[in-house]
N, C-alpha and C positions, 0 to 999 in steps of 0.2 A: 515067501511072497515074491512075486515077480513084478518089478517096477521098471518102467521106461522113464529115463531122465533125459530132458532136452535142455540144452544151454546154448545161448548165442551171446557172445561177449561184445565189448565195445569196439573190437576190430570190425565187426559186422561183415565178416567174409563168409561164414559158413555156420551151419547148425550142427552141433555135436549131439549125437544120439547114442545113448548107452542102454542096453537091456540087461538088467541086473537081477540076480536072485539073492535075496537076503534071508538069512536063517539065524534065529536067535538060539544060542546055546547057554542054558542056565545051570549046567551041571557043575561048573566050577564055583564052589562057594567062597573062593578067595576074591571073586569079582562080583560084588552085589550088582544086580541088574543084568548080569550076563555078558557074554561076548557075542557080538554080531558078526557073522561071516558074510562076506560080499563076494559073489561069483559073477564076473562079467561075462555074460552069455554072448553078447554081440556089441560091437561099437563101430560107428561110422561117422565120418565128417561129411556132411551133405552140403555142397556149395549152393548158395542161393542163386537162382537164375539172375541173369545180368540186370534186368529191369528192377526186380525186387531189391537186389543188393545196392544198386545206385539210389533207389528211393529211400532205403534205410539210412544211407550215408547223408542224404539231404535232411532227414529228420534229426541227425546228430549234430548238425552245424547250428551255432547259436544265432539263428535268424528266424524270422516269421515264415511259416509255411501254411499252405491252404489246409483247412480242416478236412477237405476231401482227400488229401494225400494221407493224412493220419488214419482216416477211416479205411482207405484202400489198403494200406500196409497192414493194419490190424487184421483185416480179412485174409489177405494173401499170406501173411506170416502164419496165421492159424492153419490155413490149408496146407502150407508147406510142412508144418509140424505133423498134421494128420497123415500126410503121405509118408513121411519119414518113419513114424511109429508103425504104420501098417506094413511097410516094407521090412522093418527090423523084425517084427513078430512073424512075418511070413518066412523070412530066412531062418529064424530060430525054431519055427514050428511050435510057438507058444502064444498064449494070450496074456497080455499084461493085466495084472490085478489092479494096477494104478499107473497113470501117466502123470509125470510132474513136468510142468511146462513153465520154464522161467520167463519166457517172453523176451522181447528186445527192449532194453532200457533206452528210453528216449529223453527222460529227465531224471536228474538226481540233484535236487536243489539244496544247497548248503548255505546258511547265513550265520555268520559269527560262530562257525564251528558246529552248529546244530543243523541236522537234516530236517527240513520242513516238509518235504514231500519226495516221493520216488515213484516213477511211473514206468511200468513195463507193458508194452502192447503185444497183442497176439491173441486172437479170440479163441478161448479153449473149447467153445461149443463145437467147432469144426472137428476137433480131435475126438471128443466124446461121441459125436454122431458117426464118424468114420470107423472108429475102432470098437465102440460099445463099452469101452473102459471108462471108469471115473477119472476125472482130471483134477489135479491140484495146481492152482495158479496164484499169481499175485503173492509171492512168498516173502517179500520184503516189507510190505506196508505195516504189518502188525508190530514189528520191532520198532519201526519209526514212531508209531503211535504211542509206544511205551517209552519213548525218549531215546531210542537207540539210533545208530547210524544206518541200520538196515544193511550193513556191509562191514567187512566181507563175510558172506555166509560160509565160506570155506573154513572158517574157524572151528566149526563143530566137527567136520570130517577130519581136519588136521589134528584136532585135540584127541580124538578117539584113535586115529591111526598111529600117532606118535606117543600115546600114553606109555609112561615108563621110560622115556628117553633119559639116558644117563647124563647127557650134557645139554645145555641150551641149544635147541634145534629149531631152525626156521623152515617152514614150508612156504615156498615162494611160488607165486603164479605170475607169469609174464604174459599178459594178454595186451589189450589196449592200455589198460592201467595195471600197474604192478601192485600186488598186495602180499603181505607176509603174515604168517601165524607163528608166534614164538611159544614153544612148549618147553618148559624147563622144570627140573626137579624142585619141589617145594615152593613153586610160584604159580600164581594164577596165569592161565593162558591169555595172551593178548594177541590181537590181530588188527591190522589197519592197512589202508592204501598208502603206499610210499610215494606215489606220484605216477608219471607216465612210464609205461613200458614201451609199447610200440606206437602209442598215439601220435607223438610228434615225429617219430621216425617215418611213420606211414605218410604223413603230410609231405615230407620232402621226397620220399620215394615216388609218390604219385606225380609230383611236379617234375621230377627228373625223368621219369619214364613216359609221361604223357598218358598213363593208364589210370583212370579215376579209381580203380580198385587195386592198384599196384602196391607191392611191398618190397622191402630190400631183401630179396631172396638170397639166402645163404650169407647175408651180411656183406655181399660183394661191393655194394656202393660205398658203405662206410669204410671198408678195407682199403679203398683207394684214396681216402682222405686222411688228414691229420687234425687233431684236436686244436681248436682255437681257444687259448686260455681265457682271453678277455670275454668272449661270448659265453664260455662255460661258467665263468664267475658270475656274470649277470644273470644267467638262467638259474643258478644255484641260490640266488638271493630271493627267489620266490618265497613269500611268507608261509605258504602251506607246509614246506618241508620242516619248519621249526615248530609247528603245532604239536602238542602232546597227543598221544592216543587216548581214547579212540577217535578216529577221524576217517573220513572217506572223501573221495573226489571223483571226477569223471571228465568227460569231454566238454562239460559246461565250462570248465576252466582251461584244460589243455587242448586247444584247438588251433586251427590255421591262423586265425586273426591274432591269437595270443602269441604265436611264434613270430608273426610278422612284426610285431612291436619290437622285438629284440633284434630282428634282422635289419630293421630300418636304422637302428643305432650302430650297426656294424656293416656298413655298405661295402659292396664289392667282394664279398667272400665267395670262394669257390663252393659249389653245391656239395661236392664230395667232402669238403672240410666241415660244412654245416652238418651233414648227416653223421659224420664221424663224431662230432661234438655232441649231438643229440644222443647217440649211442652211449657215449661215456656219461652223459647226464643220467640216463637210466641206471647204469651200473653204479655210479657214485651215490645216487640217492638211495638205492637198495642197500648198498654196503653201509652207508651211514646209519640207516635204520637198524641193520643187523648188529653193528658195533655198539649201538646205544644199549642193546639188550644182552650184550655179552655172548652173542651167538657163536657157536663153535662148529656147527654143521648146517648146511643148507641143502634142502631137497627141493628141486625146481620142477615146475611144470609149465604148460602153456606154449603158445606159438613162439615166444622169444627163445625157448631152448633150442629151436632149430636154426638159430642165427649164431654161427660160431664166432663172429666178430663181437657180438654182444656178450656171449658167454665168456670169451677170453677177457674182455674188459671187466666183467663181473669178478672173475677170479683174481685179476690184478688188484682191483679195488678192495676186495675182501682180505687179501693177503694170504700168506702161506699157512697161517694158523687156523684157517677155516676150510673145512672140507666141503666140496661142492659136488653134488650128484643130481640125478633126476628121480622122479617118483618111480619110474620103471626100474631103474637100477637098484634103488634103495628099498622099495616097498613092493615091487611086482605089479604096480598099477601103471598102465600105459599113460605117459604124461598128457597126451592129447585127450584122454578119456576122463581125466580127473573131475572136471566141473560137471560133466553130465552125470557121473557117478555121485557127485555131491547132491545133485537134484534128486536122485533116487533115494539117497539117505534121508534127505529132508522129507520126502514123501512118506517113507517108512515111519519116521518119528511123528509126523502129523497124523498119520493114519491111526497111530496108537495113543494119540492125545499127549504127546511128549514135546517139550520145547525143542526147537531147532536152532536156538541161538544161546550164546553164553553172555550174561551181562558184562563180564570182564572184557569181552571182545567188542561188543557193539556199544556199550555204555547205557543200555536200556535199564530201566528200574527193576526188571525181572525178566526171566526167560519166557519166551512166548511160543505158542503153537503157531506154525507158519501157514499162511495161505488160506484159500477158500476152495471148496470142492464143487465141481460140476458133475452131476450124476451121469453115469453111462446109460446103457440100454436097460439096466435093471435098477430097482430102487437102491438108494445109497444106504448101506448098512455097515457102520463102523464097529469094530470090536470094542469090548469094554476097555476103557483107558487104562494104561499101565501106570503103576505107582513110581517105578524107577526106570530110567533110561539105561542103555547099555554102557558099560564102563570101558569097553575096548572095541575096536573094529579090526577085523582080520581079513586079508585078501585070501579067498579060498583057493585061488590058483592064478 
């Protein structure tokens, strides 16, 4: 089955597009449910055009926005996804059997630790009309309805990829928000958002550069500063960090106005020192989460892995007893492609009537089949649902 996976994260800088071939091998009777092989045929990061990118960022700030802007982004995001899938299929010379479209998260509402709603926009009809392929979208809401966090969805992919790990291993994603999945022998897999990865770093990088979509490229801004202990201590007092898993968060909490409350209490700080402190905040909160679960190995992905200042801080905070690598080095999966490949896996599972979530990860009362389908150019015909999901995921190349 050929599945196109599309992912846009909380950094709102680009659309990740992966074209993946998934093949189930049930010949190994030691793995009930079989082994699922994933072959990445094509992967691209497609930058949003400037106007769409800026409008997405407007939607992510905790302020009122015109409904016309929401409607407009919903349409333009869907059209951008349609173009991206059509281009990927043309490059690879294939037609996708299914497109999985995560959409852009614009709300993830958490009250007293419970998620009350999650909303990803991006109209899938544009993709179905342009490509002729069926589309799976809205992949988080069913888990929320079953009492789960709806996040992090990466738990299922990490669980299958790291099956059989000899030591407690954390799959870490450093996007706008950081999340970890901990897979350990003889323990249920757990996963949760640890806090901000690039979300607050990006706020400062944009202020310092004057670029409304700027980032701390290569960690150069943070490398010029020093950590301010008093500011770091205040930031670490955020109650979210002490909450037990399962838990999830987003830019509804970690945004510019949130940061400004701390900066107002520490006037006169150098901008480079502030961004250095925020970089250490990300590293410390990730490390604390890993230490809590006895993690001995970390496999990292996401845009934060391209920030050497952040990665150096993470290694310092984790200590010499914890090995740190990337998904590309450890598993053969390009780190930038991981979340788009995750969407392809979610699509394969839903197509076969299988849960895409683990209750131990999201806290839901049961595993749920993710998303809803939009038919393509032909009537929607799903296969007979499978009784068992795959027990392992293997990268074909």
